[in-house]
N, C-alpha and C positions, 0 to 999 in steps of 0.2 A: 504493500498501500505506503503511496506516493507521500503521504499527509495523516493523522491523526485523526481519526472517527471525530466530526463532530456534528452536531443533529442532523446525520443522517442513517437511514437503515443500512444494516449489514448482517447479511443471515445464509448461512451452511447447513446442511441439510441432505435429506431424498427424498422423493415425490418420486408419484406415478407417471405414465403418458397422458394423464388428463389434469396433472398440476395448471395452473395458470403462470404463463409464460412474460405476460405484462402487465401493466395497470395504468390508468389513465389521472390517479391518484398516489398520494405520497402513501407507503405502507409498507409495512414489512411482506413482501409477496410469499414467499416461502412461507407457508403454515400458513394461511392467507383462507387457504380451503382446506376440505378433507381430504384430499388427493396430495400433500407433503406435510414434512414435517422438521424444523427445522431449527437452530440454535442459533440466536442474535448473539451482536456486541456486546448485549447491554447486559447481557448474563442471562436470557429469558429462551424458554421454550413455547415454542406455537405449532397451533394444528387447530385445523378449521376454527381460522379466525377468533381464537382464545391462544392466551397467552399464559406461564406461570411464570414465578421465578427456579433458577435449577442450578447454574452456577455461575463462576465469576467474570467477569467483564473481559472481552479482547479488544487490543488495540494493532497499531503499528507495529507489524514485527510479530507477534505472538505467531507461534503456530496452532492452526486446529488441526484435530483428527475426530474423524465419523467412522465407527462402527456399525456394521450392520450383522446382527446373525440371521441367518436365515434360517437358523434350525430351534432356537428360542424365540424368536420373532422379537430379538429388545434391540435398541437403537440407541447407543452409547456417546457421547462426544467425549473427545478430550483436551484439553487445553494443555500446550506447554509438554506436552508428551504424558500429561498425568491423568488418570479415569477422572469424568466425574458422576461414575455410577449411570444408573439406565433410566434415559430420558424418557423414551416409549417402549411399549408394550404389543404385540400381538402382529405386529409389521408380514409375520411370516404368509398370512390368509393370501396375500398381494403378489401375483405369479412375477411382475416384471417392476422392479423400480431404480429409480437411476439416482448420481450423486449429484446437488445441485447446488449455484452457491447466486444469491444474489447480491446488490447495492446500487441506490439511491442517489448514491458519492459521482461526482464527475471526474474523469480521469482516473480512476480507482482500478487497481491491477492486484490480481491475486496468483500466486504463485504454485502451481502443483511440485511438490516433491515427491511422494511416493503414493501408489497405488497396486493394491495386490491382493488376489482374494486366495482361499483354500476349501478343501469341502473339510467334515467334519473327520476328526481321526481320534482313533483311541491316544495316540500320543499326547496329545495336545489335553484331553484330558484325563488323562496321567500325572499332569502337572499338576490337579490342583493342592494335591494334597502336600505338595513343596511348598506349596503358596501358604495353603491354612497352618499348618503344622510348625513348621523350620524358617527362622530365618539366614538362608545362603547366600553366599557372597556370589561375585560374577568367577572367582575362583572355583570354588566350589562344585558352583552347578555343570560351567566346564572341564571339571574330572571327572566327572562319568562317563564311562565311553557311550553308556546308548543316549547319550543329552548331548555330545559331543558337536555331532552332526547337524542334529537335529539346528541346534542353539544356535550352529555357524548357518544357517539356511535360510532360520527363521529367525533372527535375529529382533523382529519388531513385534516379538511375542511377549517380549519384558519391556517393560520401559525402566530407566532408573530414578532413586529416589535416595537422597543423602538421607545417611542412616550415621548414627555413632554407635562405635561397639569395644568393649573393652581390648585393648591391648594386650593384656596379662602383666603386665607392670604397673597395676593400681592406677591408671590414668584410662581414660579413652580418645579414640581417633576416630577419626569422617572417614567412612570407607562407600561402597554403595553397593548396596544389593541389589538383586533384582525382581519385581515383583511381578504377578499377572494382571493383563486386564480386571475388572470389576467383571464379576460372571464371565471367568471362560467359557466357550461351546463352541469353539470351531474356527478355523482359520485358512487358507490358504492357495489357488492358479490363478493368473494373471486374468485380468477382464478382459472379455469380447470388445472391440471395437467402439459395439454399441455398448457399451458399458450396465448390460442388465443383468438381474441377479435372478437366478431360480433358488435351486437346492442350495445352495451356497452361503457361505459367511463372507464377509466381504469385512474389511477395514478400510474403506475408502478417507484415507487421511494425510496428518500431514499437509494444510497448507499453510504457505507464508505469509503473513499477511502485509 
C-alpha cells in the first residue's frame, strides 16, 4: 500500500461467483452480501451486510493471511502471520469459493506473497498433539526424522511466535517455537488458475499491504 489507510475501506476475504464486484456507493464491498466473507482493516468481519469486531487493525506494511478449510468449513484470518481465530464457519456448503480483496482507496496496491493449498491428510492431523501438549522448538521438531521433510516442504504450517525459555543457568532467553494455526484441519496442492476450491483446504494468505 503506498500510503496509510485513512477514511477508506480495505477488506480481504473470499466469495462465491455471485459476490458483488462493484458498488455505486462507499462501502465494504466484500461481506456486503450473503455471497462473500471479509476481514476489514478496522479489525471487523463482514458478511451479509453485517459487521462484528474480530481482530486487530491492519495498515500499511501489514501481512494479512487467509486460511479457508474446506474440510471443516472454517475461514480464519492471520495478521503478520499470527492466527486470529476462526471468523466464519460452515463455508464447506459452497462448491466454489474465490479469494478476494477490495479497496476504496485511490492508487492502492496489494502484493501477493504466497498462495497454496493441500488436500486433507493424516500427517497434518498428527501434528495437533505436538501443538496441544508440548512446547517444541524449531530445532526439536526438525530433528524428528518423520517430520523433517514435511516441515521443509510445508514451512507455512507453523507460524513463529516469540517466547521465553529457561536456558538451564537460572536465567531465561528468547527462542522461537512453532505453533500450528488455530483449528488445524488440512493444508496444500497449488491452486488452479481459476483459484476455485472444492474438496481442498486453502491457506490463501500473506498479502503485504
